[in-house]
KOLNU-671779 format. One record per atom (N, C-alpha, C, O): residue number from 0; residue in three letters; atom name; x, y, z. Coordinates in pm, 1 decimal. Example, Ala and Ser with C-alpha at 12.3 -4.5 7.8 and 13.67 -1.06 7.14 Angstrom:
# KOLNU-671779
+-----+--------+-------+----------+----------+----------+
: num : residu : atome :       px :       py :       pz :
+-----+--------+-------+----------+----------+----------+
:   0 :    ALA :     N :   1319.0 :   -569.0 :    780.0 :
:   0 :    ALA :    CA :   1230.0 :   -450.0 :    780.0 :
:   0 :    ALA :     C :   1320.0 :   -330.0 :    780.0 :
:   0 :    ALA :     O :   1423.6 :   -331.9 :    846.5 :
:   1 :    SER :     N :   1285.0 :   -225.0 :    708.0 :
:   1 :    SER :    CA :   1367.0 :   -106.0 :    714.0 :
:   1 :    SER :     C :   1290.0 :      3.0 :    787.0 :
:   1 :    SER :     O :   1340.9 :    113.8 :    803.9 :
+-----+--------+-------+----------+----------+----------+
***
This chain:
# KOLNU-671779
+-----+--------+-------+----------+----------+----------+
: num : residu : atome :       px :       py :       pz :
+-----+--------+-------+----------+----------+----------+
:   0 :    TYR :     N :  13480.5 :   3441.7 :  13691.5 :
:   0 :    TYR :    CA :  13357.1 :   3323.4 :  13610.3 :
:   0 :    TYR :     C :  13199.3 :   3386.1 :  13570.0 :
:   0 :    TYR :     O :  13107.3 :   3381.2 :  13651.6 :
:   1 :    SER :     N :  13185.4 :   3438.3 :  13448.1 :
:   1 :    SER :    CA :  13036.2 :   3516.3 :  13478.0 :
:   1 :    SER :     C :  12943.6 :   3405.5 :  13478.6 :
:   1 :    SER :     O :  12978.8 :   3292.2 :  13511.1 :
:   2 :    ILE :     N :  12781.1 :   3446.7 :  13430.1 :
:   2 :    ILE :    CA :  12651.5 :   3395.4 :  13458.7 :
:   2 :    ILE :     C :  12667.2 :   3380.1 :  13340.0 :
:   2 :    ILE :     O :  12622.5 :   3268.2 :  13314.9 :
:   3 :    LEU :     N :  12724.1 :   3450.1 :  13203.4 :
:   3 :    LEU :    CA :  12690.2 :   3455.6 :  13054.6 :
:   3 :    LEU :     C :  12767.1 :   3336.5 :  13066.1 :
:   3 :    LEU :     O :  12694.6 :   3239.0 :  13085.8 :
:   4 :    ARG :     N :  12914.4 :   3304.7 :  13059.7 :
:   4 :    ARG :    CA :  13019.0 :   3203.6 :  13038.9 :
:   4 :    ARG :     C :  12891.0 :   3051.2 :  13092.6 :
:   4 :    ARG :     O :  12852.9 :   2957.9 :  13021.9 :
:   5 :    GLU :     N :  12855.4 :   3082.6 :  13240.7 :
:   5 :    GLU :    CA :  12770.6 :   2971.3 :  13249.2 :
:   5 :    GLU :     C :  12644.1 :   2907.8 :  13185.2 :
:   5 :    GLU :     O :  12627.4 :   2786.8 :  13200.3 :
:   6 :    LEU :     N :  12572.6 :   2965.8 :  13129.4 :
:   6 :    LEU :    CA :  12475.4 :   2999.1 :  13035.9 :
:   6 :    LEU :     C :  12514.7 :   2920.4 :  12897.6 :
:   6 :    LEU :     O :  12472.3 :   2807.0 :  12875.2 :
:   7 :    LEU :     N :  12595.8 :   2988.1 :  12811.5 :
:   7 :    LEU :    CA :  12642.0 :   2953.5 :  12725.2 :
:   7 :    LEU :     C :  12691.2 :   2810.0 :  12730.5 :
:   7 :    LEU :     O :  12645.7 :   2724.7 :  12654.2 :
:   8 :    SER :     N :  12788.2 :   2783.0 :  12824.7 :
:   8 :    SER :    CA :  12837.3 :   2649.0 :  12823.3 :
:   8 :    SER :     C :  12768.9 :   2527.0 :  12839.3 :
:   8 :    SER :     O :  12813.7 :   2415.4 :  12813.0 :
:   9 :    PHE :     N :  12609.9 :   2566.8 :  12903.1 :
:   9 :    PHE :    CA :  12520.1 :   2509.7 :  12816.2 :
:   9 :    PHE :     C :  12410.0 :   2481.1 :  12760.3 :
:   9 :    PHE :     O :  12342.0 :   2379.2 :  12772.8 :
:  10 :    MET :     N :  12394.2 :   2564.2 :  12703.7 :
:  10 :    MET :    CA :  12372.0 :   2577.9 :  12544.7 :
:  10 :    MET :     C :  12472.0 :   2554.6 :  12449.5 :
:  10 :    MET :     O :  12427.3 :   2541.8 :  12335.5 :
:  11 :    THR :     N :  12575.0 :   2546.5 :  12459.1 :
:  11 :    THR :    CA :  12678.3 :   2531.7 :  12342.7 :
:  11 :    THR :     C :  12621.6 :   2603.6 :  12174.4 :
:  11 :    THR :     O :  12584.5 :   2546.8 :  12071.7 :
:  12 :    PRO :     N :  12634.9 :   2727.2 :  12203.9 :
:  12 :    PRO :    CA :  12569.4 :   2771.4 :  12080.3 :
:  12 :    PRO :     C :  12693.8 :   2796.8 :  12000.4 :
:  12 :    PRO :     O :  12794.2 :   2833.8 :  12061.4 :
:  13 :    ASP :     N :  12698.5 :   2777.5 :  11843.4 :
:  13 :    ASP :    CA :  12828.4 :   2821.2 :  11754.7 :
:  13 :    ASP :     C :  12807.3 :   2954.4 :  11715.2 :
:  13 :    ASP :     O :  12855.5 :   2984.5 :  11605.9 :
:  14 :    PHE :     N :  12749.5 :   3037.9 :  11774.8 :
:  14 :    PHE :    CA :  12722.9 :   3184.2 :  11731.1 :
:  14 :    PHE :     C :  12659.0 :   3283.3 :  11868.6 :
:  14 :    PHE :     O :  12562.5 :   3233.8 :  11926.8 :
:  15 :    LEU :     N :  12701.9 :   3396.1 :  11910.7 :
:  15 :    LEU :    CA :  12684.9 :   3490.9 :  12027.5 :
:  15 :    LEU :     C :  12693.8 :   3594.1 :  11914.2 :
:  15 :    LEU :     O :  12788.7 :   3630.9 :  11844.9 :
:  16 :    LYS :     N :  12525.5 :   3639.5 :  11918.5 :
:  16 :    LYS :    CA :  12545.0 :   3806.0 :  11880.5 :
:  16 :    LYS :     C :  12496.6 :   3883.8 :  11916.2 :
:  16 :    LYS :     O :  12379.5 :   3875.9 :  11953.0 :
:  17 :    ILE :     N :  12594.8 :   4036.7 :  11922.3 :
:  17 :    ILE :    CA :  12591.4 :   4177.4 :  11983.4 :
:  17 :    ILE :     C :  12513.8 :   4239.0 :  11969.9 :
:  17 :    ILE :     O :  12550.4 :   4341.8 :  11913.0 :
:  18 :    ASP :     N :  12376.3 :   4236.1 :  11999.7 :
:  18 :    ASP :    CA :  12268.7 :   4360.5 :  11949.3 :
:  18 :    ASP :     C :  12328.6 :   4455.8 :  11910.3 :
:  18 :    ASP :     O :  12450.3 :   4468.9 :  11923.5 :
:  19 :    ILE :     N :  12241.9 :   4550.2 :  11847.8 :
:  19 :    ILE :    CA :  12285.1 :   4678.3 :  11793.7 :
:  19 :    ILE :     C :  12254.9 :   4767.2 :  11901.1 :
:  19 :    ILE :     O :  12316.2 :   4874.0 :  11900.6 :
:  20 :    LYS :     N :  12201.6 :   4753.4 :  11961.1 :
:  20 :    LYS :    CA :  12163.5 :   4859.8 :  12109.0 :
:  20 :    LYS :     C :  12295.8 :   4887.3 :  12178.6 :
:  20 :    LYS :     O :  12322.2 :   4990.6 :  12240.1 :
:  21 :    LEU :     N :  12406.5 :   4742.3 :  12155.3 :
:  21 :    LEU :    CA :  12510.9 :   4730.4 :  12261.1 :
:  21 :    LEU :     C :  12669.5 :   4785.6 :  12108.1 :
:  21 :    LEU :     O :  12782.5 :   4834.3 :  12110.9 :
:  22 :    ALA :     N :  12588.9 :   4743.7 :  12021.7 :
:  22 :    ALA :    CA :  12751.7 :   4747.8 :  11958.4 :
:  22 :    ALA :     C :  12776.1 :   4892.8 :  11895.0 :
:  22 :    ALA :     O :  12885.9 :   4943.4 :  11871.8 :
:  23 :    GLN :     N :  12613.6 :   4964.6 :  11865.6 :
:  23 :    GLN :    CA :  12656.2 :   5085.0 :  11880.4 :
:  23 :    GLN :     C :  12700.9 :   5149.1 :  11949.7 :
:  23 :    GLN :     O :  12768.2 :   5238.1 :  11897.7 :
:  24 :    GLN :     N :  12697.4 :   5148.7 :  12037.1 :
:  24 :    GLN :    CA :  12765.1 :   5242.1 :  12171.5 :
:  24 :    GLN :     C :  12922.6 :   5164.9 :  12194.0 :
:  24 :    GLN :     O :  12964.7 :   5107.3 :  12294.3 :
:  25 :    ALA :     N :  12977.2 :   5183.6 :  12086.3 :
:  25 :    ALA :    CA :  13132.0 :   5020.3 :  12126.0 :
:  25 :    ALA :     C :  13193.4 :   5193.7 :  12128.4 :
:  25 :    ALA :     O :  13301.1 :   5180.8 :  12186.7 :
:  26 :    GLU :     N :  13177.0 :   5348.8 :  12093.5 :
:  26 :    GLU :    CA :  13292.5 :   5415.9 :  12164.2 :
:  26 :    GLU :     C :  13270.0 :   5458.2 :  12281.9 :
:  26 :    GLU :     O :  13348.3 :   5544.3 :  12322.1 :
:  27 :    ASN :     N :  13168.8 :   5417.9 :  12367.0 :
:  27 :    ASN :    CA :  13142.4 :   5443.3 :  12482.8 :
:  27 :    ASN :     C :  13260.2 :   5359.8 :  12540.9 :
:  27 :    ASN :     O :  13279.4 :   5244.2 :  12503.0 :
:  28 :    PRO :     N :  13335.6 :   5418.5 :  12630.2 :
:  28 :    PRO :    CA :  13477.9 :   5333.1 :  12701.6 :
:  28 :    PRO :     C :  13352.1 :   5169.2 :  12809.1 :
:  28 :    PRO :     O :  13345.9 :   5049.6 :  12780.6 :
:  29 :    VAL :     N :  13289.5 :   5236.2 :  12907.8 :
:  29 :    VAL :    CA :  13216.6 :   5118.9 :  13001.9 :
:  29 :    VAL :     C :  13123.2 :   5025.9 :  12902.3 :
:  29 :    VAL :     O :  13090.7 :   4920.6 :  12957.3 :
:  30 :    LYS :     N :  13083.7 :   5038.1 :  12796.8 :
:  30 :    LYS :    CA :  13004.0 :   4988.0 :  12687.9 :
:  30 :    LYS :     C :  13093.8 :   4895.1 :  12613.5 :
:  30 :    LYS :     O :  13075.5 :   4773.4 :  12616.1 :
:  31 :    LEU :     N :  13208.1 :   4961.5 :  12535.4 :
:  31 :    LEU :    CA :  13350.6 :   4834.4 :  12516.7 :
:  31 :    LEU :     C :  13372.8 :   4753.7 :  12595.1 :
:  31 :    LEU :     O :  13387.5 :   4637.4 :  12557.3 :
:  32 :    GLN :     N :  13381.7 :   4783.1 :  12713.7 :
:  32 :    GLN :    CA :  13436.4 :   4681.0 :  12807.7 :
:  32 :    GLN :     C :  13331.6 :   4577.0 :  12822.4 :
:  32 :    GLN :     O :  13351.5 :   4455.8 :  12829.2 :
:  33 :    GLU :     N :  13193.9 :   4651.7 :  12827.3 :
:  33 :    GLU :    CA :  13135.1 :   4478.3 :  12830.1 :
:  33 :    GLU :     C :  13123.9 :   4433.0 :  12723.5 :
:  33 :    GLU :     O :  13103.6 :   4312.0 :  12733.1 :
:  34 :    ILE :     N :  13126.1 :   4462.5 :  12634.9 :
:  34 :    ILE :    CA :  13139.3 :   4384.7 :  12503.6 :
:  34 :    ILE :     C :  13293.4 :   4287.0 :  12511.0 :
:  34 :    ILE :     O :  13302.2 :   4164.9 :  12497.8 :
:  35 :    ARG :     N :  13385.7 :   4368.8 :  12531.9 :
:  35 :    ARG :    CA :  13500.8 :   4275.9 :  12559.0 :
:  35 :    ARG :     C :  13479.4 :   4163.8 :  12646.8 :
:  35 :    ARG :     O :  13549.4 :   4063.0 :  12636.5 :
:  36 :    HIS :     N :  13390.1 :   4173.9 :  12730.4 :
:  36 :    HIS :    CA :  13323.9 :   4051.5 :  12848.9 :
:  36 :    HIS :     C :  13275.7 :   3929.7 :  12756.1 :
:  36 :    HIS :     O :  13325.7 :   3819.6 :  12732.9 :
:  37 :    ILE :     N :  13158.4 :   3993.5 :  12712.2 :
:  37 :    ILE :    CA :  13112.7 :   3929.0 :  12617.3 :
:  37 :    ILE :     C :  13151.5 :   3825.5 :  12551.3 :
:  37 :    ILE :     O :  13109.9 :   3709.9 :  12559.2 :
:  38 :    VAL :     N :  13266.2 :   3887.9 :  12458.2 :
:  38 :    VAL :    CA :  13329.3 :   3866.7 :  12355.0 :
:  38 :    VAL :     C :  13426.1 :   3745.0 :  12414.1 :
:  38 :    VAL :     O :  13419.6 :   3651.7 :  12334.0 :
:  39 :    GLU :     N :  13511.8 :   3713.3 :  12523.2 :
:  39 :    GLU :    CA :  13559.0 :   3669.4 :  12636.5 :
:  39 :    GLU :     C :  13495.7 :   3514.2 :  12659.0 :
:  39 :    GLU :     O :  13549.1 :   3403.3 :  12659.8 :
:  40 :    ASP :     N :  13359.0 :   3558.5 :  12676.5 :
:  40 :    ASP :    CA :  13263.1 :   3464.1 :  12768.2 :
:  40 :    ASP :     C :  13229.6 :   3337.9 :  12679.1 :
:  40 :    ASP :     O :  13218.7 :   3219.2 :  12710.0 :
:  41 :    GLY :     N :  13213.2 :   3421.7 :  12523.8 :
:  41 :    GLY :    CA :  13143.9 :   3372.0 :  12422.1 :
:  41 :    GLY :     C :  13278.1 :   3299.6 :  12351.2 :
:  41 :    GLY :     O :  13250.9 :   3203.9 :  12278.8 :
:  42 :    HIS :     N :  13416.1 :   3334.2 :  12363.9 :
:  42 :    HIS :    CA :  13546.0 :   3263.7 :  12323.2 :
:  42 :    HIS :     C :  13543.1 :   3149.5 :  12412.0 :
:  42 :    HIS :     O :  13559.6 :   3030.8 :  12383.9 :
:  43 :    ALA :     N :  13520.0 :   3202.2 :  12520.5 :
:  43 :    ALA :    CA :  13605.1 :   3062.2 :  12647.8 :
:  43 :    ALA :     C :  13526.0 :   2960.5 :  12624.9 :
:  43 :    ALA :     O :  13566.7 :   2859.5 :  12682.3 :
:  44 :    VAL :     N :  13397.5 :   2939.8 :  12544.7 :
:  44 :    VAL :    CA :  13298.0 :   2855.6 :  12541.5 :
:  44 :    VAL :     C :  13293.7 :   2759.2 :  12376.6 :
:  44 :    VAL :     O :  13265.5 :   2641.5 :  12354.1 :
:  45 :    GLY :     N :  13336.4 :   2875.6 :  12282.6 :
:  45 :    GLY :    CA :  13379.7 :   2781.9 :  12119.1 :
:  45 :    GLY :     C :  13326.3 :   2885.3 :  12090.1 :
:  45 :    GLY :     O :  13394.4 :   2904.7 :  11989.4 :
:  46 :    CYS :     N :  13247.3 :   2987.1 :  12093.8 :
:  46 :    CYS :    CA :  13172.8 :   3064.6 :  12014.9 :
:  46 :    CYS :     C :  13233.9 :   3214.7 :  11914.5 :
:  46 :    CYS :     O :  13305.9 :   3310.9 :  11941.2 :
:  47 :    SER :     N :  13181.3 :   3181.7 :  11828.0 :
:  47 :    SER :    CA :  13261.0 :   3294.9 :  11648.9 :
:  47 :    SER :     C :  13110.6 :   3415.9 :  11801.5 :
:  47 :    SER :     O :  13030.9 :   3368.4 :  11882.4 :
:  48 :    VAL :     N :  13134.8 :   3529.1 :  11776.9 :
:  48 :    VAL :    CA :  13071.8 :   3603.3 :  11838.8 :
:  48 :    VAL :     C :  13068.2 :   3719.7 :  11715.0 :
:  48 :    VAL :     O :  13167.9 :   3748.6 :  11649.0 :
:  49 :    ILE :     N :  12932.2 :   3781.9 :  11695.9 :
:  49 :    ILE :    CA :  12915.5 :   3839.9 :  11558.0 :
:  49 :    ILE :     C :  12849.0 :   3996.7 :  11599.4 :
:  49 :    ILE :     O :  12782.2 :   3987.7 :  11702.4 :
:  50 :    ALA :     N :  12853.7 :   4171.8 :  11527.9 :
:  50 :    ALA :    CA :  12787.5 :   4237.0 :  11596.3 :
:  50 :    ALA :     C :  12699.1 :   4326.7 :  11511.7 :
:  50 :    ALA :     O :  12746.2 :   4414.6 :  11439.6 :
:  51 :    GLU :     N :  12604.0 :   4308.3 :  11520.0 :
:  51 :    GLU :    CA :  12518.6 :   4352.0 :  11423.9 :
:  51 :    GLU :     C :  12486.3 :   4552.5 :  11458.2 :
:  51 :    GLU :     O :  12479.1 :   4625.8 :  11556.9 :
:  52 :    GLY :     N :  12475.0 :   4567.6 :  11293.9 :
:  52 :    GLY :    CA :  12437.7 :   4732.4 :  11391.3 :
:  52 :    GLY :     C :  12560.7 :   4830.2 :  11359.4 :
:  52 :    GLY :     O :  12561.3 :   4949.4 :  11390.0 :
:  53 :    VAL :     N :  12683.9 :   4750.7 :  11281.5 :
:  53 :    VAL :    CA :  12808.3 :   4834.9 :  11248.2 :
:  53 :    VAL :     C :  12764.3 :   4951.8 :  11167.4 :
:  53 :    VAL :     O :  12698.2 :   4918.4 :  11069.1 :
:  54 :    GLU :     N :  12787.2 :   5109.7 :  11185.2 :
:  54 :    GLU :    CA :  12751.3 :   5119.0 :  11096.4 :
:  54 :    GLU :     C :  12884.7 :   5230.5 :  11054.6 :
:  54 :    GLU :     O :  12863.6 :   5299.4 :  10954.8 :
:  55 :    THR :     N :  12992.7 :   5246.1 :  11112.3 :
:  55 :    THR :    CA :  13098.7 :   5344.5 :  11076.9 :
:  55 :    THR :     C :  13235.4 :   5300.6 :  11105.6 :
:  55 :    THR :     O :  13240.1 :   5207.0 :  11185.4 :
:  56 :    GLU :     N :  13352.1 :   5344.8 :  11060.3 :
:  56 :    GLU :    CA :  13509.3 :   5268.1 :  11041.4 :
:  56 :    GLU :     C :  13514.0 :   5292.6 :  11177.4 :
:  56 :    GLU :     O :  13566.4 :   5186.2 :  11210.4 :
:  57 :    ASN :     N :  13501.5 :   5341.6 :  11262.2 :
:  57 :    ASN :    CA :  13515.0 :   5372.6 :  11399.1 :
:  57 :    ASN :     C :  13447.5 :   5260.2 :  11465.6 :
:  57 :    ASN :     O :  13524.2 :   5164.6 :  11454.0 :
:  58 :    GLN :     N :  13346.9 :   5225.9 :  11526.6 :
:  58 :    GLN :    CA :  13288.8 :   5126.1 :  11565.9 :
:  58 :    GLN :     C :  13315.2 :   4986.6 :  11517.9 :
:  58 :    GLN :     O :  13306.0 :   4898.7 :  11603.6 :
:  59 :    HIS :     N :  13350.8 :   4945.9 :  11378.0 :
:  59 :    HIS :    CA :  13454.9 :   4841.0 :  11333.5 :
:  59 :    HIS :     C :  13540.3 :   4810.2 :  11401.1 :
:  59 :    HIS :     O :  13543.3 :   4704.1 :  11463.3 :
:  60 :    LYS :     N :  13677.0 :   4946.6 :  11403.9 :
:  60 :    LYS :    CA :  13737.8 :   4902.8 :  11417.4 :
:  60 :    LYS :     C :  13742.0 :   4824.6 :  11569.4 :
:  60 :    LYS :     O :  13772.9 :   4707.5 :  11591.5 :
:  61 :    LEU :     N :  13686.3 :   4964.4 :  11698.0 :
:  61 :    LEU :    CA :  13679.9 :   4907.5 :  11801.0 :
:  61 :    LEU :     C :  13623.6 :   4770.4 :  11871.1 :
:  61 :    LEU :     O :  13670.4 :   4700.4 :  11960.8 :
:  62 :    LEU :     N :  13489.7 :   4759.9 :  11784.1 :
:  62 :    LEU :    CA :  13448.4 :   4630.7 :  11814.4 :
:  62 :    LEU :     C :  13580.1 :   4460.7 :  11744.5 :
:  62 :    LEU :     O :  13585.5 :   4345.7 :  11788.0 :
:  63 :    GLU :     N :  13662.6 :   4530.2 :  11625.1 :
:  63 :    GLU :    CA :  13689.7 :   4417.7 :  11575.5 :
:  63 :    GLU :     C :  13855.1 :   4412.5 :  11724.2 :
:  63 :    GLU :     O :  13867.7 :   4311.5 :  11793.5 :
:  64 :    GLN :     N :  13958.4 :   4540.0 :  11741.8 :
:  64 :    GLN :    CA :  13991.0 :   4550.3 :  11811.7 :
:  64 :    GLN :     C :  13930.7 :   4432.5 :  11990.6 :
:  64 :    GLN :     O :  13991.0 :   4339.2 :  12043.6 :
:  65 :    ALA :     N :  13826.8 :   4483.0 :  12020.5 :
:  65 :    ALA :    CA :  13807.3 :   4382.7 :  12110.1 :
:  65 :    ALA :     C :  13722.4 :   4205.5 :  12086.9 :
:  65 :    ALA :     O :  13679.7 :   4138.8 :  12181.1 :
:  66 :    GLY :     N :  13718.3 :   4172.1 :  11969.2 :
:  66 :    GLY :    CA :  13779.9 :   4067.8 :  11952.7 :
:  66 :    GLY :     C :  13640.6 :   3981.5 :  11908.5 :
:  66 :    GLY :     O :  13602.7 :   3868.6 :  11939.7 :
:  67 :    VAL :     N :  13566.4 :   4113.4 :  11799.1 :
:  67 :    VAL :    CA :  13443.1 :   4013.5 :  11802.4 :
:  67 :    VAL :     C :  13510.3 :   3972.8 :  11623.1 :
:  67 :    VAL :     O :  13587.9 :   4042.7 :  11557.9 :
:  68 :    ASP :     N :  13444.4 :   3831.9 :  11579.6 :
:  68 :    ASP :    CA :  13493.3 :   3806.1 :  11490.6 :
:  68 :    ASP :     C :  13423.4 :   3826.5 :  11366.1 :
:  68 :    ASP :     O :  13489.9 :   3834.9 :  11262.8 :
:  69 :    LEU :     N :  13230.3 :   3840.2 :  11360.8 :
:  69 :    LEU :    CA :  13208.5 :   3884.1 :  11252.4 :
:  69 :    LEU :     C :  13112.8 :   3989.2 :  11215.8 :
:  69 :    LEU :     O :  13036.0 :   4005.5 :  11310.6 :
:  70 :    PHE :     N :  13085.0 :   4068.1 :  11116.6 :
:  70 :    PHE :    CA :  13012.6 :   4146.3 :  11117.6 :
:  70 :    PHE :     C :  12899.7 :   4192.6 :  11048.3 :
:  70 :    PHE :     O :  12899.2 :   4170.0 :  10927.3 :
:  71 :    GLN :     N :  12789.4 :   4261.2 :  11104.0 :
:  71 :    GLN :    CA :  12680.1 :   4299.5 :  10945.3 :
:  71 :    GLN :     C :  12666.3 :   4455.0 :  10981.3 :
:  71 :    GLN :     O :  12724.0 :   4503.5 :  11078.6 :
:  72 :    GLY :     N :  12614.8 :   4501.9 :  10926.4 :
:  72 :    GLY :    CA :  12562.6 :   4689.5 :  10886.1 :
:  72 :    GLY :     C :  12591.9 :   4719.5 :  10812.4 :
:  72 :    GLY :     O :  12667.7 :   4664.8 :  10732.2 :
:  73 :    TYR :     N :  12524.4 :   4859.9 :  10807.6 :
:  73 :    TYR :    CA :  12558.8 :   4931.4 :  10681.7 :
:  73 :    TYR :     C :  12694.6 :   4994.2 :  10662.1 :
:  73 :    TYR :     O :  12713.8 :   5033.6 :  10547.0 :
:  74 :    TYR :     N :  12780.6 :   5010.4 :  10736.8 :
:  74 :    TYR :    CA :  12917.1 :   5000.9 :  10711.9 :
:  74 :    TYR :     C :  12979.2 :   4898.6 :  10621.5 :
:  74 :    TYR :     O :  13101.3 :   4903.3 :  10606.7 :
:  75 :    PHE :     N :  12903.5 :   4799.2 :  10554.3 :
:  75 :    PHE :    CA :  12994.7 :   4735.0 :  10461.4 :
:  75 :    PHE :     C :  12904.1 :   4740.1 :  10386.4 :
:  75 :    PHE :     O :  12941.5 :   4696.8 :  10277.4 :
:  76 :    GLY :     N :  12738.0 :   4789.3 :  10384.0 :
:  76 :    GLY :    CA :  12615.0 :   4748.4 :  10272.1 :
:  76 :    GLY :     C :  12532.3 :   4758.8 :  10277.2 :
:  76 :    GLY :     O :  12491.8 :   4706.3 :  10380.9 :
:  77 :    LYS :     N :  12417.9 :   4824.4 :  10194.3 :
:  77 :    LYS :    CA :  12270.6 :   4863.8 :  10230.4 :
:  77 :    LYS :     C :  12268.6 :   4730.3 :  10228.7 :
:  77 :    LYS :     O :  12361.2 :   4649.2 :  10224.8 :
:  78 :    PRO :     N :  12106.3 :   4711.0 :  10233.3 :
:  78 :    PRO :    CA :  12045.6 :   4583.5 :  10185.5 :
:  78 :    PRO :     C :  12005.5 :   4628.4 :  10081.8 :
:  78 :    PRO :     O :  11961.5 :   4740.0 :  10054.2 :
:  79 :    GLU :     N :  12027.7 :   4500.0 :   9996.3 :
:  79 :    GLU :    CA :  11929.1 :   4552.7 :   9828.4 :
:  79 :    GLU :     C :  11776.4 :   4421.9 :   9838.2 :
:  79 :    GLU :     O :  11763.7 :   4315.8 :   9899.4 :
:  80 :    ALA :     N :  11713.8 :   4475.0 :   9774.6 :
:  80 :    ALA :    CA :  11605.3 :   4383.0 :   9688.8 :
:  80 :    ALA :     C :  11656.5 :   4268.1 :   9650.4 :
:  80 :    ALA :     O :  11778.5 :   4280.6 :   9660.3 :
:  81 :    VAL :     N :  11626.3 :   4148.4 :   9606.7 :
:  81 :    VAL :    CA :  11688.5 :   4091.9 :   9517.0 :
:  81 :    VAL :     C :  11565.2 :   4008.0 :   9448.1 :
:  81 :    VAL :     O :  11448.6 :   3991.5 :   9484.0 :
:  82 :    LYS :     N :  11631.0 :   3967.2 :   9347.2 :
:  82 :    LYS :    CA :  11497.7 :   3934.9 :   9231.9 :
:  82 :    LYS :     C :  11475.5 :   3851.2 :   9225.5 :
:  82 :    LYS :     O :  11562.1 :   3801.1 :   9153.7 :
:  83 :    ALA :     N :  11383.6 :   3753.2 :   9262.9 :
:  83 :    ALA :    CA :  11328.0 :   3597.9 :   9239.9 :
:  83 :    ALA :     C :  11342.6 :   3539.0 :   9094.1 :
:  83 :    ALA :     O :  11303.8 :   3424.8 :   9069.5 :
+-----+--------+-------+----------+----------+----------+
***
């Protein structure tokens, strides 16, 4: 039982976001294991897990295999100006 899971159980958020700095290190086996633990802890308390900063197909694949639910990043599209 991790400290993160304990904190999440008190806060009961709907979403848990994996920061760009960690998500972009998904190709590092040590960091990917950290991501897996975060995902497990989030799912254990009912959170959907989002990874931000996904820029490559390989990052997306690894994060998806780690159990991440939702993704943000340039891999899916660059930001565009919206006309009001």
